[in-house]
C-alpha positions in Angstrom: 0.0 0.0 0.0 1.1 3.6 -0.7 1.8 4.8 2.9 1.4 8.5 2.0 -2.2 8.2 0.9 -4.3 9.2 3.9 -7.9 8.0 4.4 -10.2 10.3 6.3 -13.0 8.6 8.1 -15.9 10.8 9.2 -17.6 9.3 12.3 -16.3 7.1 15.0 -19.3 4.8 15.5 -19.7 1.2 14.6 -19.0 1.6 10.9 -16.2 4.1 11.3 -14.4 1.9 13.8 -14.9 -1.2 11.6 -13.6 0.7 8.5 -10.4 1.7 10.4 -9.8 -1.8 11.6 -10.3 -3.4 8.2 -7.9 -0.9 6.5 -5.3 -2.3 8.9 -6.4 -5.9 8.6 -7.2 -6.3 4.9 -5.0 -3.7 3.3 -2.2 -3.2 5.8 -2.9 0.5 5.6 -2.2 2.5 8.7 -2.5 6.1 7.4 -6.0 7.1 8.4 -7.7 9.4 10.8 -11.2 9.2 12.4 -12.9 12.5 12.9 -15.6 12.2 15.5 -17.9 15.0 16.5 -18.4 13.7 20.1 -15.8 13.0 22.7 -15.8 9.2 22.4 -16.1 6.3 20.0 -19.2 4.1 19.8 -21.7 6.3 17.9 -25.3 5.2 18.9 -24.0 3.3 21.9 -22.2 6.4 23.2 -24.9 9.0 22.6 -27.9 7.0 23.8 -27.8 6.7 27.6 -31.5 6.6 28.5 -32.7 4.1 31.1 -33.2 0.6 29.8 -31.2 1.3 26.6 -30.4 -2.0 25.0 -29.9 -3.8 21.6 -32.7 -5.7 19.9 -30.5 -7.9 17.9 -28.8 -11.0 19.5 -25.4 -9.9 20.9 -23.4 -12.7 19.3 -24.5 -11.4 15.9 -24.4 -7.8 16.9 -20.6 -7.8 16.9 -17.8 -7.8 14.5 -16.9 -11.1 12.8 -13.2 -10.3 13.4 -13.7 -9.5 17.1 -15.9 -12.2 18.6 -16.9 -11.8 22.3 -17.7 -15.1 24.0 -18.8 -13.8 27.3 -21.8 -11.6 26.5 -24.0 -11.6 29.6 -27.4 -11.7 27.9 -28.8 -12.2 24.4 -29.8 -8.5 24.2 -27.2 -6.6 26.1 -27.6 -3.1 27.6 -26.0 0.1 26.4 -23.0 0.0 28.9 -22.0 -3.5 27.9 -22.2 -2.7 24.2 -20.1 0.5 24.5 -17.6 -1.4 26.6 -17.3 -3.9 23.7 -16.7 -1.4 21.0 -14.3 0.6 23.1 -12.3 -2.6 23.9 -12.2 -3.4 20.2 -10.8 0.0 19.4 -8.1 -0.6 22.1 -7.3 -4.0 20.8 -6.6 -2.8 17.3 -4.9 0.4 18.4 -7.5 2.7 16.8 -7.7 5.4 19.5 -4.4 7.1 18.5 -6.0 7.6 15.1 -9.0 9.5 16.5 -9.6 13.2 16.7 -12.6 13.8 18.9 -14.9 16.9 19.0 -14.4 17.5 15.3 -17.5 17.8 13.1 -17.2 17.7 9.3 -19.0 20.6 7.6 -17.9 20.3 3.9 -16.0 18.1 1.4 -14.8 19.5 -1.9 -13.2 17.4 -4.6 -10.1 18.8 -6.3 -10.0 17.0 -9.7 -6.6 18.4 -10.6 -4.9 16.7 -7.6 -7.4 13.9 -6.9 -7.8 15.2 -3.4 -10.7 15.8 -1.0 -10.5 19.2 0.8 -12.3 18.6 4.1 -13.4 21.3 6.5 -14.1 20.6 10.1 -15.3 22.5 13.1 -14.1 21.9 16.7 -17.3 21.4 18.6 -15.7 22.7 21.8 -13.9 25.8 20.7 -15.8 26.5 17.5 -12.6 26.8 15.5 -12.6 25.6 11.9 -9.7 23.8 10.2 -9.0 21.9 7.0 -7.4 18.6 6.1 -6.8 17.0 2.8 -6.9 13.4 1.8 -7.4 11.4 -1.5 -10.0 9.2 0.2 -12.9 10.0 2.4 -15.2 7.5 4.1 -18.5 8.8 5.5 -19.5 6.7 8.6 -21.9 9.2 10.3 -24.8 6.8 10.0 -28.5 7.8 10.2 -29.3 7.7 14.0 -27.1 10.7 15.0 -29.5 13.6 14.4 -32.4 13.6 16.9 -35.7 14.9 15.5 -37.7 17.3 17.7 -41.1 18.4 16.2 -42.1 22.0 16.0 -44.9 22.6 18.5 -46.5 26.0 19.2 -45.2 27.5 22.4 -42.5 24.9 23.0 -40.0 27.7 23.7 -42.1 28.9 26.7 -41.8 25.7 28.6 -39.9 26.2 31.9 -39.3 22.6 33.0 -36.8 20.0 31.8 -36.8 19.2 28.1 -34.6 16.7 26.2 -34.6 14.1 23.5 -34.2 10.5 24.5 -31.0 10.2 22.4 -29.5 13.0 24.5 -30.8 11.9 27.9 -30.3 14.4 30.7 -28.5 12.2 33.3 -28.9 14.9 35.9 -32.7 14.7 35.7 -34.4 13.0 38.7 -37.8 11.7 37.7 -39.0 10.9 41.2 -42.3 12.6 42.0 -42.4 14.3 38.6 -45.2 14.6 36.0 -43.5 13.7 32.7 -44.8 14.0 29.2 -43.3 11.5 26.7 -43.9 12.3 23.0 -43.5 9.2 20.8 -43.6 5.4 21.2 -40.9 3.9 19.1 -38.2 1.4 20.1 -36.5 3.8 22.5 -39.7 4.9 24.3 -40.6 1.2 24.6 -37.4 0.7 26.6 -37.3 3.7 28.8 -41.0 4.3 29.6 -41.2 1.2 31.9 -38.1 2.6 33.7 -39.7 6.0 34.1 -43.0 4.6 35.4 -41.0 2.7 38.1 -38.8 5.7 39.0 -41.5 8.4 39.3 -42.9 6.7 42.3 -46.4 6.9 43.7 -46.6 10.7 43.5 -45.4 10.9 39.9 -47.1 10.5 36.6 -46.0 9.5 33.1 -48.2 10.5 30.2 -47.3 9.1 26.8 -48.6 10.7 23.7 -48.4 8.3 20.7 -48.9 8.9 17.0 -49.0 5.3 15.7 -49.1 1.7 16.8 -46.4 -0.9 16.3 -46.2 -4.6 15.7 -45.0 -5.6 19.1 -43.1 -8.8 19.7 -43.0 -10.3 23.2 -39.4 -11.1 23.9 -37.4 -12.0 27.0 -33.7 -11.5 27.5 -32.1 -14.8 28.5 -28.8 -14.8 30.3 -26.0 -16.9 29.0 -24.7 -19.5 31.4 -21.0 -19.9 32.2 -21.0 -23.3 30.5 -22.4 -21.7 27.3 -19.7 -19.0 27.4 -17.0 -21.7 28.0 -18.3 -23.7 25.0 -18.2 -20.7 22.7 -14.7 -19.8 23.8 -13.0 -23.2 23.7 -14.9 -25.5 21.4 -13.6 -25.1 17.8 -16.1 -23.2 15.5 -18.8 -23.2 18.2 -19.0 -19.4 18.2 -19.1 -19.3 14.4 -21.8 -21.9 14.2 -23.9 -20.0 16.7 -23.5 -16.8 14.7 -24.7 -18.6 11.6 -27.8 -19.9 13.4 -28.6 -16.4 14.6 -28.1 -15.0 11.2 -30.3 -17.6 9.6 -33.1 -16.9 12.1 -33.0 -13.2 11.2 -32.9 -13.9 7.5 -35.9 -16.2 7.8 -38.1 -13.1 8.6 -37.5 -11.6 5.2 -40.0 -14.0 3.7 -42.8 -12.0 5.4 -41.8 -8.9 3.5 -42.8 -10.2 0.0 -46.2 -9.1 -1.2 -47.3 -12.5 -2.3 -49.3 -15.4 -0.9 -46.5 -16.8 1.2 -45.6 -13.4 2.6 -49.3 -12.8 3.4 -49.4 -16.1 5.4 -46.3 -15.1 7.3 -47.6 -11.7 8.1 -50.9 -13.1 9.3 -49.0 -15.2 11.8 -47.2 -12.0 13.0 -50.6 -10.2 13.2 -52.2 -13.0 15.2 -49.2 -13.1 17.6 -49.2 -9.3 18.2 -52.9 -9.0 18.7 -52.8 -12.0 21.1 -50.0 -10.3 23.0 -51.9 -7.1 23.3 -55.1 -8.7 24.3 -53.4 -10.8 27.0 -51.0 -8.2 28.4 -52.3 -4.7 27.8 -55.1 -2.9 29.7 -58.5 -3.1 28.0 -58.7 0.7 27.5 -55.5 0.9 25.5 -55.8 -2.1 23.2 -57.3 -0.2 20.2 -54.5 2.4 20.5 -51.9 -0.3 20.5 -53.1 -2.4 17.6 -51.6 -1.3 14.2 -53.7 -1.1 11.1 -50.9 -1.3 8.5 -49.1 -4.3 7.2 -46.6 -6.1 9.5 -43.1 -5.3 8.3 -43.9 -1.9 6.8 -42.2 -0.5 9.8 -39.5 -2.2 11.9 -41.1 -4.4 14.6 -40.6 -3.4 18.2 -39.5 -6.0 20.8 -40.4 -5.8 24.4 -41.0 -7.8 27.6 -42.1 -5.0 29.9 -43.8 -2.2 28.0 -47.3 -3.5 27.8 -47.2 -4.6 31.4 -46.2 -1.1 32.6 -49.4 0.3 31.1 -51.3 -1.2 34.1 -49.5 1.1 36.5 -51.7 3.9 38.1 -48.7 6.2 37.3 -49.1 5.6 33.6 -51.5 7.2 31.0 -51.4 6.4 27.3 -53.2 8.5 24.7 -53.2 9.0 21.0 -54.4 12.6 21.4 -51.6 14.6 19.8 -49.9 17.5 21.6 -50.5 20.7 19.6 -49.4 23.4 22.1 -47.0 23.8 25.0 -47.1 26.3 27.8 -44.8 27.1 30.8 -45.8 24.0 32.7 -48.4 22.3 30.6 -49.2 20.6 27.2 -52.4 20.9 25.3 -53.8 18.2 23.0 -55.7 18.3 19.7 -58.9 17.5 21.6 -58.4 20.3 24.1 -57.1 18.3 27.1 -54.6 20.1 29.2 -51.9 18.2 31.2 -49.7 19.7 33.8 -46.1 18.5 33.4 -42.7 19.1 35.0 -40.7 17.6 32.1 -41.0 16.7 28.4 -39.1 13.8 26.9 -39.1 13.6 23.1 -38.9 10.1 21.8 -39.6 11.3 18.3 -36.8 9.5 16.4 -34.2 10.9 14.1 -33.9 13.0 10.9 -33.2 9.9 8.9 -33.8 11.5 5.5 -31.2 14.3 6.0 -28.5 12.1 4.5 -24.9 13.1 5.4 -26.2 16.3 7.1 -24.6 18.8 7.9 -21.9 18.1 5.3 -21.9 20.1 2.0 -20.3 17.8 -0.5 -19.0 19.1 -3.9 -17.8 16.6 -6.4 -16.7 16.5 -10.1 -17.4 19.8 -12.0 -18.8 21.4 -8.9 -21.7 19.0 -8.5 -23.5 19.4 -5.1 -24.4 15.9 -3.8 -27.6 17.1 -2.0 -28.8 18.9 -5.1 -28.1 15.7 -7.1 -30.2 13.7 -4.6 -33.0 16.3 -4.5 -33.3 16.1 -8.3 -33.5 12.3 -8.0 -36.3 12.5 -5.5 -34.2 11.3 -2.6 -30.8 9.9 -1.7 -29.3 7.1 -3.8 -26.0 5.3 -4.3 -24.6 2.3 -6.1 -24.8 -0.7 -3.8 -25.6 1.9 -1.1 -21.9 2.9 -1.1 -20.6 5.1 -3.9 -22.1 7.8 -6.1 -21.2 8.8 -9.7 -19.3 12.1 -9.9 -18.0 11.7 -6.4 -14.8 9.7 -6.7 -13.0 8.2 -3.8 -16.0 8.9 -1.5 -17.5 5.9 0.3 -20.7 6.0 2.2 -21.2 3.4 4.9 -24.8 2.5 5.7 -25.7 4.8 2.8 -29.0 5.0 0.8 -30.8 1.7 0.4 -28.2 -0.1 2.4 -30.5 -0.6 5.5 -32.3 -3.6 6.8 -35.7 -4.0 8.4 -34.8 -7.1 10.5 -31.1 -7.8 10.5 -27.8 -6.8 12.2 -26.5 -3.4 11.1 -23.0 -4.6 11.9 -23.2 -7.5 9.4 -24.3 -5.2 6.6 -21.7 -2.6 7.6 -19.0 -5.2 7.4 -20.1 -6.1 3.9 -19.8 -2.5 2.8 -16.5 -2.0 4.6 -14.9 -5.1 3.0 -16.4 -4.0 -0.4 -14.9 -0.5 0.0 -11.5 -2.0 0.9 -11.6 -4.0 -2.3 -12.4 -1.0 -4.4 -9.7 1.1 -2.6 -6.9 -1.4 -3.1 -5.8 0.0 -6.5 -6.0 3.6 -5.2 -4.1 3.0 -2.0 -1.4 0.8 -3.6 -0.7 3.5 -6.2 -2.1 1.9 -9.3 -4.8 4.6 -9.6 -5.4 8.1 -8.2 -9.2 7.8 -8.1 -12.0 5.3 -8.6 -15.6 6.3 -9.6 -18.7 4.3 -10.4 -20.1 4.9 -13.9 -23.4 6.7 -14.5 -24.9 3.7 -16.3 -23.8 1.2 -13.6 -25.4 3.3 -11.0 -28.7 3.7 -13.0 -28.9 -0.1 -13.5 -28.3 -0.8 -9.8 -30.9 1.7 -8.7 -33.5 0.5 -11.2 -33.1 -3.0 -9.8 -33.4 -1.7 -6.2 -36.6 0.3 -6.7 -38.2 -2.3 -8.9 -37.7 -4.9 -6.2 -39.0 -2.6 -3.5 -42.3 -2.3 -5.4 -43.0 -5.9 -4.5 -42.1 -5.7 -0.8 -44.1 -4.6 2.2 -41.8 -1.7 3.0 -43.6 0.3 0.2 -47.1 -0.8 1.1 -48.3 2.7 2.3 -47.5 3.2 6.0 -45.8 6.3 7.3 -42.3 5.2 7.9 -38.9 7.0 8.3 -37.6 4.7 5.6 -39.5 6.9 3.0 -38.5 10.4 1.9 -41.4 12.5 3.3 -41.5 14.8 0.2 -41.4 12.2 -2.6 -42.4 8.9 -0.9 -39.2 7.3 -2.3 -37.8 4.5 -0.2 -34.2 5.6 0.3 -33.4 3.3 3.2 -34.1 -0.4 2.7 -32.1 -2.9 0.7 -34.7 -5.1 -1.1 -33.2 -8.5 -0.6 -32.0 -10.7 2.3 -28.7 -9.7 3.7 -26.8 -12.8 2.6 -27.5 -11.8 -1.0 -26.0 -8.4 -0.4 -22.9 -10.2 1.0 -22.7 -12.3 -2.1 -23.0 -9.2 -4.4 -20.2 -7.4 -2.6 -17.6 -10.2 -2.4 -16.1 -9.4 -5.9 -16.5 -5.9 -7.3 -17.7 -5.7 -10.9 -14.8 -3.6 -12.1 -16.4 -2.8 -15.4 -18.8 -0.6 -13.4 -16.0 1.6 -12.4 -13.5 4.1 -13.9 -10.0 4.1 -12.5 -8.0 7.3 -13.3 -4.4 8.2 -13.1 -3.8 12.0 -13.2 -1.1 11.7 -15.8 -2.8 9.0 -17.9 -6.5 9.7 -17.9 -9.3 7.2 -17.3 -9.4 3.5 -17.9 -11.9 0.7 -17.5 -11.1 -2.4 -15.5 -13.2 -4.9 -17.3 -10.3 -7.1 -18.1 -9.2 -7.1 -14.5 -12.8 -7.9 -13.5 -12.9 -10.9 -15.9 -9.5 -12.2 -14.6 -10.6 -11.7 -11.0 -13.9 -13.6 -11.6 -12.1 -16.4 -13.4 -9.6 -16.7 -10.6 -12.4 -16.6 -8.0 -14.2 -19.4 -9.8 -11.0 -21.3 -10.1 -10.2 -21.0 -6.4 -13.7 -22.0 -5.4 -13.7 -25.0 -7.8 -10.3 -26.2 -6.6 -11.4 -25.7 -3.0 -14.6 -27.7 -3.4 -12.7 -30.5 -5.2 -10.3 -30.7 -2.3 -13.1 -31.0 0.2 -15.6 -33.2 -1.7 -13.6 -35.6 -3.9 -11.7 -38.5 -2.3 -8.2 -38.3 -3.8 -4.7 -39.2 -2.8 -2.5 -37.2 -0.5 -0.3 -36.1 -3.4 -3.4 -34.9 -5.3 -4.7 -33.1 -2.2 -1.3 -31.3 -1.9 -1.5 -30.3 -5.6 -5.1 -29.0 -5.2 -4.1 -27.1 -2.1 -1.2 -25.4 -4.0 -3.4 -24.5 -7.0 -5.9 -22.9 -4.7 -3.2 -21.0 -2.9 -1.8 -19.6 -6.1 -5.3 -18.6 -7.4 -5.9 -16.7 -4.2 -2.4 -15.0 -4.3 -3.0 -13.8 -7.8 -6.6 -12.8 -7.0 -5.4 -10.7 -4.0 -3.1 -8.8 -6.3 -5.9 -7.8 -8.7 
């Protein structure tokens, strides 16, 4: 690798950390810097500190494949254990010295004459701005880092405590307080039972909800010491367990198809959710809690304690929307007035403000946000790269999301794919790489055609959709294992590699050679495994596979 070519990674969350590690592991490239706007790594699991904050994906699959943790305490661990894991991984791979904290990226400008990104940052403590230059930029800011707070008449007059659940006020003591909670998504489902318990007999929690969810009753089993020992010491046990968890998550995707099989699967989900509500929720709240849209159109919400907490005399649930706020009260659409000491917004994130607040200028002065506005919403080839913006990689970008799977698995697929695309740039064989316009159009046409036949586009109000155009900019329209397969080997003919002194060149021949070598390596490997041959033949097959992989790695 070319040691002088720096990679700038914007964001020190799960994806940014994973990208930094894989630059080291896969490419042997150590010249990179993570610019993180907060004062710690971890992203979501650093910012979110509300009571009851936890993961809703099994821990042994919500972790890096290259940094397995055998001693998770529970299947769905809490925020503290998750952040401790990511911090320990950063320490293990010596990533922290590469981090600059309290640095928010405000703009990226591509200099075509030098094949360099000019990056402007602002110190979030001092307010000072500074610039850095690098040939490669990786955006890893994610989508759950910009809390959304609705505009409500009179909100500026409120004199009590006000905060968003993603920026929890740890100094706030809920005991004896009257608290208004606006929203009922996954976060509220976790912290509302904790608030109900903490307010005590003299307090009150009033939750104002806009829509219902497909609730799944789910416990949180603890892992035994014997199980932890097995995963740690029995060969392949941890890997096999991960595969089982992955397959369980993948099996849900069948319910997303708008066909007869999908309808049958969704009916089972509908029956299970309605049964859960009828058995566990108070009678007066059941109609509010039952969703009317198709299961899967929004991400399902898992809980073991939320419906039970609705029985508390300290809890009030209503779908009467808050339309006005005063110094110590909130008023609803139907004219009800509630006295409150604090307001907690559980109103989600500004998902559709992709890459905000960065202003990104590419080839010939193209503004990325203007390009996306003209297209009716954000879009990218394989959710990762955009035509006219060379050497820019977007992790967890447009249509790279999942409605049921581990974000980390998908992020690793993108990270490894980005590293493969970056190899010719970082080793000096090219100055820039850019997806072609036609390749991007083909990929996006396939994505949005597939989405038309899935439940995600069935008409519910979801943060997966651009609110102005109704375009689904978030979901990848296939099971995650298919995305993994599609990103193992880049289709080099979809890209233009450019050297500043030689102009552009296509890589179709390199692509063909790479695919032939990949098929050769796979065929030889299968032969060595499946065909009973002599030890001499086995050694020959092993050597052939080794040389195929060596040559393939050099492509």
